[in-house]
C-alpha positions as CSV (number, residue, x, y, z in Angstrom):
1,M,8.6,-30.6,5.7
2,K,10.1,-28.8,8.7
3,V,10.8,-25.1,8.3
4,I,11.9,-22.2,10.5
5,L,9.5,-19.3,10.5
6,L,11.7,-16.3,10.3
7,E,9.3,-13.8,11.9
8,E,8.7,-16.0,14.9
9,D,12.0,-17.9,15.2
10,R,10.4,-21.2,15.7
11,V,10.4,-24.6,13.9
12,V,7.2,-25.9,12.5
13,K,6.1,-28.8,10.3
14,V,4.1,-27.7,7.2
15,A,2.9,-29.3,4.0
16,D,5.6,-29.6,1.4
17,G,3.6,-27.7,-1.2
18,Y,2.9,-24.9,1.2
19,A,6.5,-24.5,2.1
20,R,7.8,-24.7,-1.6
21,N,5.0,-22.5,-3.1
22,F,4.4,-19.9,-0.5
23,L,6.7,-19.7,2.5
24,L,10.1,-20.1,0.8
25,P,9.5,-17.9,-2.2
26,K,8.1,-15.1,0.0
27,K,11.1,-15.5,2.3
28,Q,8.9,-16.1,5.3
29,A,10.7,-19.3,6.2
30,I,13.8,-21.4,5.5
31,I,14.3,-25.1,5.5
32,A,15.1,-26.4,9.0
33,T,18.6,-27.8,8.6
34,P,20.7,-28.6,11.8
35,A,22.9,-25.5,11.1
36,A,19.9,-23.3,10.5
37,V,18.3,-24.5,13.8
38,K,21.5,-23.7,15.7
39,Q,21.6,-20.2,14.2
40,M,17.9,-19.7,15.0
41,E,18.5,-20.7,18.7
42,K,21.4,-18.2,18.9
43,R,19.2,-15.4,17.4
44,A,16.3,-16.3,19.7
45,E,18.7,-16.0,22.7
46,A,19.9,-12.6,21.6
47,N,16.3,-11.4,20.9
48,K,15.3,-12.6,24.4
49,H,17.6,-10.0,26.0
50,K,16.3,-7.3,23.7
51,R,12.7,-8.2,24.5
52,E,13.4,-8.2,28.2
53,E,15.1,-4.8,27.9
54,L,12.1,-3.4,25.9
55,K,9.7,-4.8,28.5
56,N,11.7,-3.0,31.3
57,K,11.7,0.2,29.4
58,M,7.9,0.0,28.8
59,Q,7.3,-0.8,32.5
60,A,9.2,2.4,33.4
61,L,7.1,4.3,31.0
62,A,3.9,2.8,32.4
63,D,5.0,3.9,35.9
64,K,5.7,7.4,34.6
65,L,2.3,7.6,33.0
66,A,0.5,6.4,36.1
67,S,2.3,8.9,38.3
68,Q,0.4,12.0,37.0
69,E,-3.0,13.0,35.9
70,V,-3.5,13.9,32.2
71,V,-5.6,17.0,31.8
72,I,-7.7,17.5,28.7
73,A,-9.5,20.8,28.1
74,A,-12.8,20.4,26.1
75,D,-15.7,22.6,25.2
76,A,-18.6,22.0,27.6
77,G,-22.1,23.3,28.3
78,E,-23.5,24.8,31.5
79,E,-24.1,21.4,33.2
80,G,-20.7,20.0,32.4
81,K,-21.8,18.0,29.3
82,L,-19.2,18.0,26.5
83,F,-20.0,19.2,23.0
84,G,-18.9,15.8,21.6
85,T,-16.8,13.1,23.2
86,I,-13.2,12.6,24.2
87,T,-11.6,10.1,21.7
88,N,-8.4,8.0,21.7
89,S,-6.7,10.7,19.6
90,D,-7.5,13.4,22.2
91,V,-5.9,11.2,24.9
92,V,-2.8,10.6,22.7
93,K,-2.4,14.3,22.0
94,A,-2.8,15.1,25.7
95,V,-0.2,12.5,26.7
96,K,2.2,13.9,24.0
97,D,1.7,17.4,25.5
98,T,2.1,16.3,29.1
99,F,4.8,13.6,28.9
100,D,6.3,14.2,25.5
101,V,5.6,10.5,24.7
102,E,4.2,9.2,21.4
103,L,1.5,6.6,21.7
104,D,-0.5,4.6,19.2
105,R,-4.1,5.6,19.4
106,R,-5.2,2.0,18.7
107,K,-3.5,0.9,21.9
108,V,-5.5,3.3,24.1
109,N,-8.6,1.8,25.7
110,L,-11.1,4.2,27.2
111,N,-13.1,2.2,29.6
112,E,-16.2,4.2,29.0
113,R,-17.4,7.0,26.7
114,I,-16.3,10.3,28.0
115,K,-19.2,12.8,27.5
116,A,-18.9,15.0,30.6
117,I,-16.4,16.9,32.7
118,G,-14.8,14.8,35.4
119,E,-12.2,12.2,36.2
120,Y,-11.8,8.9,34.2
121,L,-9.5,6.0,33.9
122,A,-8.0,4.7,30.6
123,S,-5.5,2.0,29.8
124,V,-2.7,1.9,27.3
125,K,-1.1,-1.3,26.1
126,L,2.6,-0.5,25.8
127,H,3.9,-4.1,25.4
128,T,2.4,-7.6,25.3
129,E,2.9,-7.8,29.1
130,V,2.7,-4.1,30.1
131,V,-0.4,-2.1,30.4
132,A,-0.3,1.5,31.7
133,R,-3.2,3.1,33.7
134,L,-3.9,6.7,32.9
135,K,-5.8,9.1,35.1
136,L,-7.7,11.5,32.9
137,K,-9.1,14.8,34.1
138,I,-11.5,16.5,31.7
139,V,-11.9,20.2,32.4
140,K,-13.9,23.0,30.7
141,K,-12.1,25.2,28.3
């Protein structure tokens, strides 16, 4: 049976029982009639513009994040070793303070464990096609 997956806006062929017993009752798909396929194509075209707009917005944000250094103050000992490590949550908080931008901590990738004062690089996945590079500067409180 051919159905339209509503979440992905695409036509797929699935087993009849899977469609009747799972996809259709949970409203995750509809039967692929010619009218429904036309409607899906129109919806996909409209969503294409929204996705492109979102991508451009995220690219602008990535450029903004890459333009400055994010400073994080942390407790450190005499030799510059931190009393703990800098985590994704610390980076998210520092970005919020610096740029007034909310990030998802799960999208932040610290390329290495930050255990000392210094400069580091991190990346943030803002969109499926956009990754921002962050320059982190860890300083002693």
